[in-house]
N, C-alpha and C positions, 0 to 999 in steps of 0.2 A: 502493499499499499503506500504510495507516493504523497508526502505531504507538500500541497502546494501553496504558496503564500496567495492572498487576494490580489487580484489584477491591481487594485488602488494602491498596493503597498510597494509596487515598483516603481520608486521616486526615491530621490537622493536623500531628502529630509528622511524619509521613513527607514532608507538604508542606515544613516547616522544613529537614529532611535534604536534600530536593532542591535547595532555594533556596541553603544552605551550600554544597553540593557544587559546584553551577553556578557560582556567585560565585567558588570557590577555582579552577575550572578558567579562568574568563576570566581571573582576577588571575594564575595561573602563566604563561598564554599571553604577558600583556600584560608581565609583569616579564622572561621570557625574551626578548621580542624587545628591551625596553629595555637589558638587559644585553648582548645581541650586538651592539646599535648602539653601545654604549658602547666595546666592544673594537675594532670596526671604525674608530671615530674616534679610536682610540689613548687612550682616557681609562682612567686606573687603575681597575681593577673592584674595588669594595669587598670586602675579605677574605672576608666572610661572605654575600655576596649568593646564592652558591650554596645556603647553609643555607635561606635564605628561599625560593627558589624549588623546590628540590628537598627539603626536609625540612618546614619549617615549614607552607606553605601545602599540600603534598600531605597531611600530618597532619591539617589541617583538612577537607580534602575527604574522607579517609577518614571522619573524625568526622561527616561528612553522611550519608556512606553508613550507617553506623552506626546514626544516627538513622531512616534510612528503614527498616531492618531491625526496628529496635525499635518503630517505629510500625506495621508489617505484623504482627508478633506480638501485639503489644497489640489492634489491630483484629481478629485472628483469634480471640483470646479474649473481645473484647466481643461478636462475633457469636455465638459459641457460648453465651455466657451470657444473651442479650439477643434474639438472632435479627435484630437490624436493625442497620445501619452507624451508627458512632459519629459520622460527619460529618454535620451538619446540612445542610439544603437550601441550595445556594449560590445568591446571585442571578444571573439569566439575563443574560449579557453578548451584546449582538446587535450585531457589528460590520457589519451593515446599517445600523444606527441612527447618522447622521452625528456626532451629539453623543457618543455612547459611543465611537465609533471615534476622536474627535479626543481625548477624554479618555485613552484608553488609549495613544495615540501620544505624547502630552503627558509621560504618567508612565513610559513606556517609555523615551524618550529621556532625559527628566530622572534617571532611574535610573541609565541607562547613563553619562550625565556624570558624576553623585555618585560612581558606582562607580569609573571611570577616575581621576577628581581623588582619590579618597582613597586609592587604591592608589599612585598617583603621588607624592601627597604624603606617604604613609608612608614611600615606599622613600626619598625624597629626605631625609626627616627621619632614618631609620636611616642613610644615608650621612653626614649631618651628624654625628651621635654619634660615627662612626667617624674623624672628621677631627681633624686635629693643632691646630686653632684651638679646637675645642670642647673638646679634652682640657686644652690648656693655658691658654685665655682665659676661659672659662666661669665657673670660681671663681677670679676674677683673683688675689686676694690670697693664696689657700692654695696656689695651682698656680704662684704666678709664680717661685720658684727654680728649679722643674724645667723651667718653658717659656723662661726666659731662658737659662739653662746648655744646654739641648737645644740653641737655636738657635745656640749659639757651640761647638757638640760636632761630633766627626766624623762623627756620625749624624744631622746636621741634615737629611738628605733621606729619612731612615727614617721612617715613620709611628709613632707611639707604638702603636699597637693592633699593628704587626707584632712588634714585642718583649713588650709587655705582656701580649698575648693570643694571638697567632698562629693559624694555621689549625684548625679543627675545632669541631663545634657543644659538645662538653663544656666547653671552655674559654671559650666564647663565653659560654654561661650563667652560668658561674662569675663571669664578669668583670661581667655584668649585674646579678648579685645583690649582688656586691661594691658596684657602683656605688650601687645603692639606698641602701646604709648609709653611702655616703659624700655623699650628698645629705641624707641626715638628720643626719649630723656637720657639715655645713657650716650647714645651716638652722638647727641648734640649738647651734652654736659648741662641739661635743664633739670636735673633732680636735686632736691634740697639736702643739706647736710647740717645735722642729721637727717636720715629717713624718719618721717614723723611715725608715730606710733598710735595711730589713730585706729579706732574699731569700726568706722562707719562702712568699710568694704566687706567686714566679715561676715560669712551669712551666719545665722542662729546657732547658737550652741547646741540646741537642740537636734540639729542637723549634724553636727560634727563631733564636739565633746561627749556628749551623752550617747554616742555610739558604743562608747567604753565606760565611761564614767556615767551612772545612772542613780540620779539624785533619790529616786522614789525608795532604793536599796540601801541606800546610807542611813546608819542609824547609830545611835549611842555616842560615845566619845573616844577620842584618839588620844595617845599620849605622845605628847613632844616635849623635848628636851631642848633648851637654849643654853650654850654655853659663850660667855665673852670674859674677854681678858681686861683689867683696868689699865689706864695708860699711865701707869706708875712704875716705878724702877723694877718692883717684882713682877710686873704683868701679871698681877692677883686674878687668879681664875674666880668667876661668879657663875653659878648655876642656878636655873630656874626651870623646874619640872612642870608642865602644864596638862591639864586634862582640856582639850579642844571639844566645845559642844558641838560636833558637827550636826547631830541631829538628822532629820530626815523623816520618813515614816517606815514602819515596820511592815504595814499593808495598804494596799490601796485605797483610797478613800478616808484614810485617817488625815486629821489635821496635821499640818509640817510643823516641825519644831526644831530648836536649835539653829545653828548658822544657815542650814540649807532650808529654813523657814522661807527665805528670799525665792527658793529655787522653783516658783511656778507649780510646786506640787498641789497646794491648795490655797495659795497667795499668788496675787499678780502685784509686782512693785513697778510701778512708773515712775521716771523722773525727769526732770528738766535741768541740763547741764548749760552753763553760760560760757564754757572756753570748751577748745576743741580736745584738750587732755581730759576732760569730764573730772576736773578736780573741785570745781564750784558748782555746789549742787542745791539752788535754794528752793525747789518745789519737788515733793514728793507725794505720790497718791499710791495708797494700798487698796486692794480689793480682794475681800474673802470670796472665793470661788463656792465656797458652801452656802454661805449666808446671804452672800451678794452686798455686804456691808463696805463701803467705801469711806476712806478717810484721807484727808489731804493735810500735808504737813507743810509749812513753809518757815522760811528763816527770816528773821527781822533784817538781818544783813544782806545785801544784795537782793532783797525781795522783789518779786516781778509784779506788774500790773496785770489786772485782768485781761487785758487787750494782749499783753506779751506773752501771757500763759495760754490764751487761745491759740496764738499764731506760732508758739514753739513747737520744735519736735520733742514729742515725748518719746523717751527711749524705754521698752520692756527690759526689766533687769535679768540677766542670764550670767551665765558662768563668767563670763568674760569681763564683766564689770567689777570683779573682785580679784579673779585669776587673768589680770590682764598681760602678764608676761609670763605664761606658762612655759615658753620654749627659748625665748630670747633674753636670759635673765643678764643684766649687767649689774654686778655685785658691788656694792660700795667698798672701800679700802677697808673700814672697820670690820664688815661681815667676812671679808676674804682674808685677812690677817688672823681674826679670830679662828676661822675655819682652818687656817693652815697650822696655826698653833696647836690646835687640839687634835689635828691629826698626826703631829709630830714632825710636819715638813719645815718648821721653822722651831727652833730650840727655844722654848719659852722661858729657860734659865738665862738666858743672854739679858744683862739687864737694860730695860726701857725698850726693847727690840718692838713691842705693838707700838710706843708713841712714835717710834724713829721710822718703822715702815710705813705707817698710816700717814704721816706728814709728807714723806717723799711722794707716796702715790696720790695724794691729793694735789700735788703741782700739776700744772698744764705744761704739756711739752709739744713742741711742733711735730715731732716723728717719734714713730716707735722705738727707732734705733737711739735716738737721743735721750729716750725715757729709760731704755736699758742701761746706757752708760752712766745716767744720773743715779739710778738706783745702785748700781756696783759702786760708785764713788761716794755716794751719800752714806751709805750703810757702814764700808769700811772706813770712810773718813771720819764719821762718828766716833767710832770704837779707838781709831788711832789716837784722837784728841781727848775722849773722855775716859776711855778705858784700854790705856796701853797695854796693859798685862793681858787682858782679852783677846787684843788683836793679835798678839804674838802666840799665845798658848792656845787657842780655840779658832785656828784658821779653817779647820773643816766645818765647824758650826756655823762660821759666819759665811762660808761659801755656799752652804746649803741654804742658809735664810737669803741670800743674795738671789740663788737660783730661784727659790720659792716665791719671791717677790716680783722677779721678771716674769714668772710664769702667771702670776696674778694679773700684771699688768697686760701681757698677752691675750689673755682670755676676757678682759674686761673693758679696755681701754683702745680705741680707734682713731688717732689723731686725725687721719686724712677723711675720714667722715663726722669728725667732731662728736663722736659716739662714746659715751661714758655714763656712769651711774648716775650723776646728778640732773640728766636731761630727760630719763624715761621713768615717771612714776610707776611705784609700785603699789598696788591697791589691795593687796592680801596681808594685812596687818596694818597697824598705826602707830609704827616707831619713826621709820625714816620718811614717810609720805603721810598724808592725812588719812588715806585708805578708807577703813570702816568710819573714822571720824567725819567723812566728808557728810555722812547724815546722821551718825551716832556722837553727836557733840553736844546734846541736851540745849541746844538753840532751835532746832526743827520742832515747830509745836503746832497742833490740829486747833481747829475754830474754838474748842472747848478748854484750850491751856494745856494739852496731855502732851508732853515731850517725847520724842523718841529716846528710848533708854540710853544711858552711856555708863551704865554700871559695868564693872570690870566683869563680874561674874555671869553676865548674860551670855557671854561667848565662851569663857575659859575660867577654871579653878587652878590656882596654885597648890600644888600638891608638896612641893619642896623647894627650899632656895636658901642661897647662902654661899659663905666660902667654903670651899675645899676642906673636909674635917671638921667644919662648923656648921653642917647644913641643919636648918628648920625642916621638920615633917608635920604636916597637916595631919590633927586628929578629927578634923570638923568637915561635915559634909560640904560646908562653903568654903572649905582651903582657907589659906594663909592671906593674910592682906600683904599686899606689895610693899616691898623695901627695896629703895632704890639704892644700889653700890654706889659706896663713896662718901665720907661723911660729909663732904661740903655740900651736898644736895640738900641733905635734911628732908623735912616735909613739903618743899616747896613744888614738889611735883604733883602734890595733891590739886593744887590751883591751876594746873597749867595741861597743855596739851603735849605729848611727847615730842611732837614737832617743833614746839616752841624752841627746843635746844637741839634735836637731832634731826632738822630738815635737810633732806638729801645726802645722809650720811649711812 
C-alpha cells in the first residue's frame, strides 16, 4: 500500500513544513532517549530538559504542521486563480542510476550525522548553561563574590538554577531574558559594584526553598551554640547556648507557632519597605487564615500616609525575608575570626590576636594582593613591636594565623566588586544588622496600642552562658537573662538595640 501526499501538499511551503516537523520528531525521540539514559545512569537531569523535549520541540513540530496547512491553502488559492500547480517541475531522481544513488546516500547519511550532532551539541550546550561553573566562573570578576561564598555555604551542593530559577517554563524564559541583559551589562561594563542583593526578581520561596525545607513539618526547638572571643589580651572565650524556638506545626491545620509562625502556615504577613534593601519597614499587616482576623501595625517613625500605603508594594513575607543570604554569606571580621579561633586555625593563646586580626580585616584595600600583604606585615609587625619574644619563639603559630586571616579575606572580601560584609545586610538575627528588629523593635503598634513583641524569650531561650570554666546553666523553663560580656557594658544593653553598637560588624 502506497502512502500518497494530497495533491495540495506539493508546494514549497508545505515541503518546508514537512522537513521542520520531521526533524523535530527525530530530535524529540533522540533527546528523550538521551534523557532516559542519563536517568538510568544516575546522572542529574537538567531541570529544564523536559521543557525542551515536551514543550519547545513539540512547539516547533506543530509550527511545521502549521506551515504544511498554510502551504496547502495557498496552493488551493493558486490553483483556483491560475489553474496550474505552483510547484515547478522537479528534477527526476533515478535511484537505478548508481551515481545518483551514491549522492543521495551520502547526502542522507551526512544530513543525519549533522542533525544528531547539532541536537546533541545544543543539548550539551544547554546543560552547560545550567551548571554551577557556568553561573559562577564564566564572568569571573563579576560573579566571584557569589561563586566563592556559595562554595563555602550550607547550599554548596545545590545548583544555582535550583534556587534562582526553579522548575517551570515561565521562570526559565524569564531567567534567559534576564541573562541576555546581564551579558550586555558585562560586555559594556554597565553593572553596579557591588551587585545589589535585592530579592525582587527571586521567585517565591514556596517554589524553591520549600522543595527541600517544609515549614509545616518543622517543630519544636533547636540547639544553637554561639562562641565569641573578647578583644582583650587573653582573647577571652565567651559562650552562649540557645534554644531557638523554630516552631511550625506538627499537623496540618494547626496554628503556627515559634519563629515559623511567620511562614504562611496559618498566618499571612505582609509588609511595606521604604528602601531597596528592605531594612526600613514602617507598615505590617497580619492575617489569620483560620479566623480571618487582620491586624495592621505601624511605626511612628517613618510613618506612611493612607495614600502612600494604598500605592505601595505590599510584599508577602516568606523564607527569603529573614534568610536573605542563604548561600552568599559575607561574614564579618569579628564572626570570621571567632570561628577561626574556635576551630583552631588561629592560636587563641597569641596575645590580642582577635583584636589585631579584626582591626586589619576592617581596613579597605585596593586589591586582594595588597590586602594579603598588609595582613602579613600587620600581624607580624604587631608582634615584633609589642611581643618580640613571641615573634621569635612562636613563628609557626604566627604563620598559621597569617594564613588563616588571609583565607578569611579571600573568602569574604572582593575589592574589585566592592563586596564585603558591611554592604549586604543579613536579616537572620539581630546583632550586626536590624534583622528581626526591623519589626520586633517594640515601636510597631496596632490601632489599639498593642505592640509587636520584642521580648528575647519570644524566639529563643538562653540555657547556658559565660566564660569558659565559669558557665551559668539554667534550671528554669524561661532560661537565663542575657549577660553582656565585658564589664564596661554593664546593663546599658537593656535600653539599646544590638545594632546601636554592633552595626555591620
